[in-house]
N, C-alpha and C positions, 0 to 999 in steps of 0.2 A: 316379470318386473320385480325388482328387489323391494322387500318390505322396508318402510321408512326407518323402523327401529334398527334393522340390519345396517342400513346406510350410516346412521348415527354412530353405531358401534365401530364401523370401519373408520369413520372420520376421527373419532376419539382415539382409536388405536393408532392411527397414523400420526396424529399430533403427539401422542405419548412417545411413539418411536422416534420422532424427530427431536423431541426434547431430550430424550436419552442420548441420542447421537450428538446433539449439540453440547451436552455436558462432557461427553467423551472427547469431542474435538478440542474443547478447552484444556482438558487434561493432557492430551497428546501434544498440542502445539503451543501451549503456554499463553501467558498474558503479560504484556510489558507496556503499560499505558503511557510511558514517557519516552519511549525509544524511537529511534529512526525518524520517520516523517511526522510523528507526534510533535516534534519540535517546530514543524511548520504550521500544523493545524490547531493544536491545543491552545497556543497563545491567543489565537483569534477568539476562541470561546472565553478565555479568561478576561480578555480586554472588554468584551461585551458585559460580562458579569461585574467587572470592576474597572471602569474607565481610567482610573488613576494609575493602573499598571502600565509598564512599558512606555514611559515618556520619551525614550530615545530608541532609534532604530526600529520602530514598529513596522516600518514599510517592508522589512525583510520577510515578515509573515503576513502583513496586511494586504499585500497584493493578492495572495492566494485567497485570503479570507474574503476579499471583495468580489471574487468571481464565483462564489458558491454560497448557497443558503445553509450550508452545513453548520457553521458556528452559531447561527441564529436558531437553528433547530435544536442543537444540544443545549444552548443557553436557555431556550424556552422550556425544555424538559426539566432542567434544573429548577427553574423558578416555579413551574407548574407542580412538580412533585415534592419540592422542598428537600430533595436529596442533595447531599454534598456532591460536587462535581466528580470526585473519584468513584463514587458509587454509581452515579448516572452513566459515567463512561463505561464501567463494567457491564451495566445493564444493556447499553447500546451495543457493546461487543457481542454479548450473548444473543441479542435480537438479530444482529447481522449474521451470525453463524446459523441461527435457526432459519432465517429467511433464505439464506443461500442454499441450505439443505432442502428447504421446501421448494425453492425454484428448481433445484436438481430433480426432485420428484416430479414436478410439473413438466419439465422438459422430457424426462424419461417416459412419462405417460403419453407424450406425443410420439416418441420414437418407438415405444413398445406399447401399442395402443389397445391390444385386445384385452378381454376380461379373463383370459386364461391364467392359471396359477403360474405358468412359466413366465409370463410377462409381469406378473406381480412380483415374482422373485427378481426379475431383471431390474425393476424400479428400485427395490430395496438395495440391490447390489450397487446400482449407480450412486445412490445416496451414501452408502457405506464407503465406497471408494473416494467420493468427495470428502467425506469426514476424515479419512486417513491422509489425504493429500492437500489439505487446505494451505499449507505453507510450502507447496512445491514451487521452486524458483522457475520463473518464466524466461527461457532463452537467456539473452544477454541484456534484458531490459531493466534489471535491478528491481523487479516486481515479484511478489508472490500472488498466488490465486487470492488469498485473503491474508491481510496483515495481522500481526499479533496484538493489535491495538485498534481502537475504533478510529476511523478517518473517512473522508468522503469517498475514497476508492472502494472501501468495503460496502458502503451503502449503494454506490453505483453498480457494484458487481452483482449483487442479488437482483437489483432492478433490471439490469441488462439481461440476465439469464431468464428472468420471468418474461421479459418482452419477447425474446426469441421463442420461448415456449408457447406464448400466446399467439404468435404469428403462425407457428406450426399447427396450432389448434384452430386457426382462422378466426381468432377473436381479436380483430385489429384494434378496436377501441380500447380493450384492456392493454394491449401492447403499447398503444399511444400513451396511456396514463403512466405505465411503468417507465417508458422512455422519458417522459416529462419529469418524473421524479429523479431519474438518473441524471438528467441534464441539470436539474436544480442543485444536485449534490456535487457532481463533478463533470462540468460541461465537456472537458477534453476527452475523458474516457467514454462518456456517453455518446460522443460523436461516432465512435467506432460501432457501437451497438445500433445506433440509428441507421448508419449506412448498411450494416449487415442485414438488418431487418428489411430495409427497402430492397436490397439485393435479393433476399429470399423471395419476397413477394413478386418481384419481376421475373425471377426464374420460374416460380410456381405458375404465374399467370401467362406470361408471353415468351418465356425462355430466350431472352436476348443475350446470348453468350458473349457478345462483344462489350457488354457493360461492366466487365470486371474492373475497369478503371475506377469505379466508384469507391473501391476499397482504399484508394490512396488519397482521399480528400477529407480528412478530419478537419473540423472547423472549430471556431471559438477563439482563435488567436489573430490579432491584427498585426500587421507588419509595418515596420519603418526601419530605416538604416540604423543598425546598432552603433553605439559609441565605440571608439577604439578599445576601451577597456574590456569590451565584451570578448575579445579574442582570448584573453587569459582565462576567462570563464569557460569558453568553449574547449580550450585545450584540456581542461580538467574534467569534462563531462564525457567520459569514454562511452557510456551507454547510448549517447545520442548519435554516435558515429559508428555505424556497423562495420566499417572497414577497420576499425580498431579492435573489434571483437576477437577473442581467441577462436581458433578453429572449432573447438568443441562446443562453443556457444551457438555456432551455426547449426549444429545437429539438432538443437532445440527448435529450429525453424523448419529444417528439411524433414525431420522425422514426422511431425504432425501432417505435413503436406502429403507425404507418401502414404501415411495411414489413412487419411481422408480419401485420397485417390482410390486406394484399395477398398475402403469401406463403401464408397459410392457404387463400385462395380458389384461388390458382394451383395449389397442391399437391393440393387436392381434385380439380380437373379432371384431373390427371395421375395420380391414384391413388397419390400418395406419402404414405402414411398417417402415418408418423412425423413428417414435415415439417409436415403439416397439424395433427397433434396438438399439437406443441410450439408452433406459431405460434398456434393457437387458445387454448392455455393462457397464452401470454405476454401477450396483449393485456389481459385482465382483471387479470392479475397486476400489470402496470405501472399500469393505470388506477386500480385501487383503492389502490395504494401512493401514487400522485399525489394522490388525493383525501385520503388520510390525512395526507400531508405538508402539504397546504394547510390542512387542518383543525387540525393541531397548531400551525401557524405563526400562526394568527390570534388566538385569545384569549390574553391575558397570563397567565392562570392555567395555561395549558398549556406555559408556557415551558420547564419542566424536562422535559416529555414530548417536546419536539422533538428531544431527543438520540436518540430511537428511529430517526430518519433513515430513514423507510420507503423513500425513493428510492435507498438503497444497494443495493436489489434490482437497480438498473440495471447493476451490475457483472456479475451473472449474465446479464442480458439482452444486454449487449454481447458477451460471450463466445459465447453461442449465435448471435447475429446474425452475428458474424464467421465462425463455422464454416459456418453455412447459406449465407451470401452467398459465401464463398470456394468452397464446393462447387458452387454454381450457376454461378459464373463459370468454374470449371474444366470443368464438364460441357457447358455450352452456348456458351461463348465462346472460352476458351483452347484447349481440346482438346489436340491434339498439335502445335500450331503453336508452336514454341519462341520465335519472334520475338514472339508475342503475350504470352507469359510475361515476356519481357524488357521489353517495352513497358509492362507493368503494374507489375511488381515492382521494377525498377531505380529508376524515379523515386519510387515510393512508399517504398522503403527509404532512398533518399538523403534524401527529405524528412523522414522520421522521425529519421534520423541527425543532420541539421543542426538539427532542432528540439531534440534533446537537448543539442547543443552550446550552444544558447542558454540552456537551463535551468541548466546548470552551466558558465558561461563561464570561470571562474577555476580550474577543476580539470581534471585529465586525464580524457579520455572514459572510459577504463577505469582504475580505481585498483587496480592489482595489489598484492597483499600485500607483494611484495618491493621496491616502488618507494617512494621518498620523495615526499611530497605536494608538488604544485606550488603549491597554494593557500597564501598566507601565514598565513591564519587556522589552517589545518590544521597548518602547520609550528609555529606557536606552541603549539597544543594537544598536539602530539607532544612538544615540549620540556617542557611542563608535566607530561606523563605520566612522563617520565624524570627530572625534576629537582626535584619538589616532594613533600612528605610525603603519604602515602596519606590521612591524615585532614585534609588542607587543605580549607578552605571558600573558594570563589572568589565574587567579585562581578564581573559584567561586564554590559555593556549588555543589559537584558532583551529588547531587540528585535534582538539580534545576528544571529539566523538569517535575518532579513529584510533585513539590510544589503547593499548592492551589493558583490559580490566575496566575500561569505562563503559563498555557495552552499548555504545551509541545512545547514551541517555542525553536528552535535550536539556540544556541549561534553562532556557526560557520556560519550557514546559513544566519543569519540576521546581526550579528555584523561584519562578514568577518574577524575575528581575530582568532589567535591560542589560545587554552586553554589546561589546563591539562585534563587528562582523566576523563570522567564522569561515573556515575553509570547507565545510561539509554541507550543511543545509542552506546556509545563506547563499552559497555558491549555486545550489540548485534553484533557489528563487531567482537569482540573477540570470540563470540560463533560460528561464521562461519569460522573464521581464527585463530585457536588456538595459533599459535606463538605470536600473539599480546598480549595474556593474561599475559605474563611475565611483559612487560612494564606497562600494565594496572594495574595489581595488585600492583606494586610498587608505582605508582602515586596515586592510591586510598588509599593505606595505609598511604602515606604522607599527605593526606587530611582528614584523619579520624577525626570525630567530628568537621567538618569544622566550625560550629557555635561557637565553643569554642576557635577557634584559635585567637591569638593576634599578635601584631607587631613582636614579636620575631619569631613566627612561620612563618609569611610571609617572614621575612628575610631569614629563613632557606630555604623556597621554592625559593626565589630569587637566593640564592647562589647555590643550587643544580640544578635547572632547568632553571634559567634565567627568572623567573616570574617577570614581571614589573608592572602589574596592578592587582587589586582584585575587585571583585563585591561582596558587602556585603548586606545581607538582612537588611531591615530597617523598624521598629526596630527589633533587634534580641531578641528572647524570653529568651535567657539565659544570656545575658550580655548587659550592657549599650553600645550603639553604639559609643558614644563619647570616652569611654575608649578603645574600640577596635581600633578606628581610630586615637588615640592620636599619634601625630608626622607624620601622613600621610597627603598628599595633596589630597583632595577629591573634584575635580572640578564639579562633577555632582551628584545630588541626586533627588529622587522623592519619592512618597509615598511607594514604594516597595523596592528600593535598593539605595545604595550609591556606586559610582565608585571612587576608590582611586588609586593613583599612589604611588608605592614604591620608596622611596628616595634612 
């Protein structure tokens, strides 16, 4: 029996190691608090903290906010700690990373469960590989294992991995609590974890091989016939329709299935029961989800059902595969040879680091709360936040998040002002909540060919929607910027944009 002091030292050492790897993960993968889906989730937090924000078009992020406790959790932490939101968001991102690595350790301890030094090395290798691959893209789903900013998916990710680990440890009440937390943060992603945990328990207890269909039944979305405008939204959501994927994106689905099939056989021969169980469970889980995704993507009448996105189960699949693969590498290849660890993890970490630099080329790799943004679009959004009325309504290029140099920075998230519908994240909201597509389609049509719009067009937007400010690219490739802004007051400009007030 281990001495209590020795156990405490092990726990402290483990926590210190996880904290160190969490810091390393942040350095490798970066931090971009206002990028990508932060545009969907952060405004919900801002609206709770300051209800006067976003008097127009709040429904484009409000539907997501209304289906999760995430914005209330973040807002509560801001009020409880008296930290500014940017600092609280960074803290939550670090907590998310730490807990995902802790969950990886917990899962690895179920897969490599002996007290031998070889299995201890396997656990650390599993955590190290997760550290290096946090921003690994997942097949064609437009997801990472963990995003570079705090959001409900990040919180649901570590909770889901903890739940799977506790099921393998046969601690079902703990698993239930983790799944409840995941469902409170992101009901949609949590549904995959719930189904997978139930499937593992069934396989473990009664081995009903015919129940693989459970993998195709994520819940949490109600259905009704979508409005006609939804078709345009669906055409733009390539990731929802697997038949539109590139051939190489399918390798991200087929590869893990083959690996888990091989792992199941390999683990059975070596008596590694939990590794065999989870591998045997994952193969039908992914195969049935793939069949469901293909089936939903073929008939036109299933267009609205494609938003179920069964292959988002690959997020859980990738996390489990990284833990299992890292553990096997540590146990059988890396062992105690430090040079092997360096030979694997240094190039891998550098590769992920430079990949992230390419994703956000115009922004700092880590956007610290105290630092001024380097990106000129972000600089303009910060100026707008501090120098325009809270009830201002902005019009800007609906595709601005996809423009070179913009780095997918969300206007609402950073500028904290209302804007007309866009072609990137508001489209994503409409894809999940079809009734929004009517308003979205109307506003997108009124902003068509935004670069060619002039003062008369802006006046039309002012009269119809109440637009009071516009953000124009500078210089515009199609028209002289001075001609576009003639008669407008433009109190701010930089190398990328000009911010103008409509008189």
